[in-house]
C-alpha positions in Angstrom: 41.6 -42.2 -72.0 44.4 -39.7 -72.7 44.3 -37.2 -75.6 46.7 -39.2 -77.8 44.5 -42.3 -77.6 41.4 -40.2 -78.3 42.9 -38.7 -81.5 43.9 -42.2 -82.7 40.4 -43.4 -82.2 39.0 -40.3 -83.9 41.1 -41.1 -87.0 39.8 -44.6 -87.1 36.1 -43.9 -86.8 36.0 -40.9 -89.1 34.2 -37.6 -88.9 30.6 -38.7 -88.4 31.4 -41.2 -85.7 33.9 -38.8 -84.1 31.2 -36.1 -83.8 28.8 -38.6 -82.1 31.6 -39.7 -79.7 32.4 -36.2 -78.7 28.7 -35.3 -78.2 28.3 -38.3 -76.0 31.5 -37.6 -74.1 30.2 -34.0 -73.4 26.9 -35.3 -72.0 25.3 -32.3 -73.5 22.7 -34.3 -75.5 22.2 -37.2 -73.1 18.8 -35.9 -72.0 16.0 -34.0 -73.6 15.9 -30.2 -73.0 12.1 -30.0 -73.8 9.8 -28.5 -71.3 12.3 -25.9 -70.0 11.5 -22.3 -70.2 14.9 -20.9 -69.3 18.4 -22.3 -69.5 21.8 -21.5 -68.1 23.5 -23.0 -71.2 22.3 -24.1 -74.6 24.0 -26.7 -76.8 23.0 -27.0 -80.4 24.2 -29.6 -83.0 23.6 -30.6 -86.6 23.1 -27.4 -88.5 24.9 -24.6 -90.2 26.4 -21.9 -87.9 23.7 -19.2 -88.6 20.8 -21.6 -88.1 22.3 -23.1 -85.0 22.6 -19.6 -83.5 19.0 -18.8 -84.4 17.8 -21.9 -82.4 20.3 -21.4 -79.6 19.5 -17.7 -78.9 15.8 -18.5 -79.1 16.2 -21.1 -76.4 17.9 -18.5 -74.2 14.9 -16.2 -74.6 16.1 -14.3 -77.6 18.7 -11.6 -78.1 16.4 -9.1 -76.3 17.5 -10.9 -73.1 21.1 -9.6 -73.7 20.7 -6.4 -75.8 18.4 -3.5 -75.2 17.2 -0.8 -77.5 19.8 1.9 -78.0 22.7 -0.1 -76.6 26.1 -0.5 -78.2 27.4 -4.0 -78.8 31.0 -5.2 -79.2 31.3 -8.6 -80.8 34.7 -10.3 -80.2 35.2 -13.3 -82.6 38.6 -15.0 -83.1 40.1 -13.4 -86.2 43.7 -14.2 -85.3 44.9 -15.8 -88.6 44.8 -15.1 -92.3 43.0 -18.4 -92.9 39.9 -19.0 -95.0 36.8 -20.8 -93.7 36.0 -24.2 -95.0 37.2 -27.8 -94.6 40.8 -26.6 -94.0 39.7 -23.9 -91.6 39.1 -23.9 -87.9 41.6 -21.2 -86.9 39.0 -18.4 -86.9 35.4 -18.0 -85.9 33.0 -19.0 -88.7 31.9 -15.8 -90.5 28.3 -16.9 -90.9 27.9 -17.1 -87.2 29.3 -13.6 -86.7 27.0 -12.2 -89.4 23.9 -13.8 -87.8 24.9 -12.4 -84.3 25.2 -8.9 -85.8 21.7 -9.3 -87.4 20.1 -10.4 -84.1 21.7 -7.5 -82.2 20.4 -5.0 -84.7 17.0 -6.6 -84.7 17.0 -6.3 -80.9 17.4 -2.5 -81.2 21.2 -2.1 -80.8 22.3 1.4 -81.9 25.7 0.2 -83.1 27.3 -3.1 -83.4 31.1 -3.3 -83.6 33.3 -6.3 -84.5 37.0 -6.4 -83.5 39.9 -8.6 -82.6 43.6 -7.9 -81.9 44.8 -10.3 -84.6 48.0 -12.3 -84.2 48.9 -12.0 -87.9 48.5 -8.9 -90.0 45.0 -7.6 -89.3 44.0 -6.7 -92.8 44.8 -10.2 -94.1 43.0 -11.8 -91.2 39.9 -9.7 -91.5 39.7 -10.3 -95.2 40.6 -14.0 -95.6 38.5 -15.0 -92.6 35.4 -13.7 -94.4 34.4 -12.0 -91.2 34.9 -8.4 -92.2 32.8 -8.7 -95.4 29.9 -10.6 -93.9 29.8 -8.5 -90.7 29.7 -5.3 -92.7 27.0 -6.8 -95.0 24.9 -7.3 -91.8 25.3 -3.8 -90.7 28.3 -4.0 -88.3 31.1 -1.5 -87.9 34.3 -3.5 -88.3 37.2 -2.0 -86.3 40.9 -2.8 -86.6 42.6 -3.4 -83.2 46.2 -2.9 -84.2 46.8 0.5 -82.7 48.1 0.8 -79.1 46.3 4.2 -78.9 43.0 2.4 -78.8 43.9 0.7 -75.5 43.8 1.9 -71.9 45.5 0.5 -68.9 42.9 -0.6 -66.2 43.3 -2.5 -62.9 42.1 -6.1 -62.6 40.5 -6.2 -59.1 41.3 -9.3 -57.2 43.7 -10.6 -59.9 46.1 -13.2 -58.5 48.7 -12.8 -61.2 47.2 -10.2 -63.5 47.1 -6.8 -61.7 46.3 -4.6 -64.7 45.9 -4.9 -68.4 45.9 -2.5 -71.4 42.3 -3.1 -72.8 40.7 -2.1 -76.1 38.3 0.8 -75.9 35.4 -1.3 -77.4 35.7 -3.8 -74.5 35.8 -0.9 -72.1 33.1 1.3 -73.5 30.4 -0.9 -75.2 27.2 -1.6 -73.2 27.2 -5.3 -74.3 30.1 -7.6 -75.1 29.5 -10.8 -77.0 32.4 -13.2 -76.9 32.4 -15.5 -80.0 35.5 -17.8 -79.9 36.2 -20.8 -82.1 36.9 -24.0 -80.2 40.3 -25.4 -81.2 43.5 -27.0 -80.0 46.1 -24.7 -78.5 49.8 -25.6 -78.1 50.1 -23.6 -74.8 46.9 -24.4 -73.0 45.5 -27.6 -74.7 42.4 -25.8 -76.0 41.1 -22.3 -76.5 37.5 -21.2 -76.2 35.6 -18.4 -74.3 38.0 -17.5 -71.5 41.2 -17.5 -73.7 39.5 -15.6 -76.5 39.4 -12.5 -74.3 43.2 -12.2 -74.8 42.3 -10.6 -78.2 40.9 -7.6 -76.3 44.2 -6.6 -74.7 47.4 -5.1 -76.1 50.0 -6.6 -73.8 48.9 -10.2 -73.9 52.5 -11.5 -74.7 53.4 -10.6 -71.1 50.8 -13.1 -69.8 53.0 -15.9 -71.0 55.8 -14.8 -68.8 53.7 -14.0 -65.7 51.4 -17.0 -65.5 49.4 -17.7 -68.6 46.7 -19.8 -67.1 46.2 -17.5 -64.1 46.2 -14.4 -66.2 43.5 -15.9 -68.5 41.4 -16.7 -65.4 42.1 -13.3 -63.8 41.1 -11.1 -66.7 37.3 -11.6 -66.5 37.4 -10.2 -62.9 37.7 -6.8 -64.7 34.7 -7.5 -67.0 32.8 -10.6 -68.0 31.1 -10.9 -71.4 27.4 -10.5 -71.5 27.1 -13.6 -73.7 29.5 -16.3 -74.9 28.8 -18.2 -78.1 31.4 -20.9 -78.8 31.8 -22.0 -82.5 32.4 -25.7 -82.7 31.4 -26.1 -86.3 34.8 -26.9 -87.8 37.1 -27.8 -85.0 40.9 -27.9 -85.1 42.0 -31.0 -83.2 45.7 -30.5 -83.5 48.3 -28.0 -84.6 46.5 -25.1 -83.0 46.1 -22.3 -82.7 46.9 -21.6 -86.4 46.6 -25.1 -87.9 48.6 -26.6 -90.7 48.0 -28.8 -93.7 48.6 -31.8 -91.6 46.4 -30.7 -88.7 43.4 -32.9 -87.8 40.1 -31.2 -88.2 36.6 -32.4 -87.4 33.3 -31.0 -88.7 31.4 -31.2 -85.4 28.6 -28.8 -86.4 28.0 -27.7 -82.8 27.6 -24.5 -80.8 27.5 -23.6 -77.1 25.8 -20.5 -75.8 25.8 -19.2 -72.2 26.2 -16.1 -70.2 28.4 -18.2 -67.8 31.9 -18.1 -69.3 33.2 -20.9 -67.0 30.3 -23.3 -67.8 30.7 -22.5 -71.5 34.4 -23.5 -71.4 33.6 -26.7 -69.3 31.2 -27.7 -72.0 33.7 -26.9 -74.7 36.4 -28.9 -73.2 34.2 -31.9 -72.9 33.1 -31.4 -76.5 36.7 -31.2 -77.7 37.6 -34.4 -75.8 39.5 -33.3 -72.7 38.3 -33.1 -69.1 38.1 -29.5 -67.9 40.2 -30.4 -64.9 43.1 -30.7 -67.2 42.7 -27.2 -68.5 44.2 -25.1 -65.7 42.7 -21.8 -66.5 39.1 -23.2 -66.5 39.6 -24.5 -62.9 41.3 -21.3 -61.8 38.4 -19.2 -63.2 36.0 -21.4 -61.3 38.0 -21.0 -58.2 37.7 -17.2 -58.6 33.9 -17.8 -58.7 33.6 -16.5 -62.2 31.1 -19.2 -63.2 30.0 -22.7 -62.5 32.2 -25.7 -63.4 29.7 -28.4 -62.5 27.3 -28.8 -65.4 25.0 -31.0 -63.3 24.1 -27.8 -61.4 22.8 -26.1 -64.5 19.8 -26.2 -66.7 21.0 -27.2 -70.1 19.0 -26.9 -73.3 19.9 -29.5 -75.9 18.9 -29.0 -79.5 19.5 -31.3 -82.4 18.7 -30.0 -85.9 
């Protein structure tokens, strides 16, 4: 089934049936995850973003598995557009999820928790309308604008096939822990965007990636540094018109979340959840070829949680 046919069927069956169809296509909830003590990837469905994260991080062993007492944490959500959350949202990461991650980090003993993104639109508008700045600050985070070139430093990308260096934000460079929190959505240039592509918001010179080799640059960048944890927000999913979304864009309330330290596995699961085979998303396969993670989900232990 190609993507066009998939979207037609999605419109016919409606949101509830579409969510079930996607979950089945992903294979993430085909088996029970009970009895496992540790997982490589956890998939949660059926709850609100904050509660799904509570259950997901618990299944991974708790935030203490990723954040130690006294460490600094940089949380990188998608805050690219001046869009509000809700039924017409999906362009940015859900603010309730960001808030809950901040709380878990501080409860695990983090000394400071930062939230930042190099927004595509005017950063103040994006930070405000997305709801992320307000809720992250309420949870105790330090919310940092990423609109000044002086906050970026050029670093080499060891082993990069197309991307040899990048100008990277100081929080991505200097924080002890990086938590990557993308929103799953359609993207006009790459079919979808999730964990790997969300890291473009940590660099200053990302426009040049489009002229070099976009998919290879996305795959190359984690050779410099991989996030400690990836949390993919698939609560309200933009199915067309991405990355910004329009009034005519298709949206689906999936109420799902994917958590993994493996950025490739997370994106493979996200692609299947969205309704596209990961082999059709070039940067995912290129990242797997660079051995940045596992593309074969059958090789992983997957925790499956339905709320």
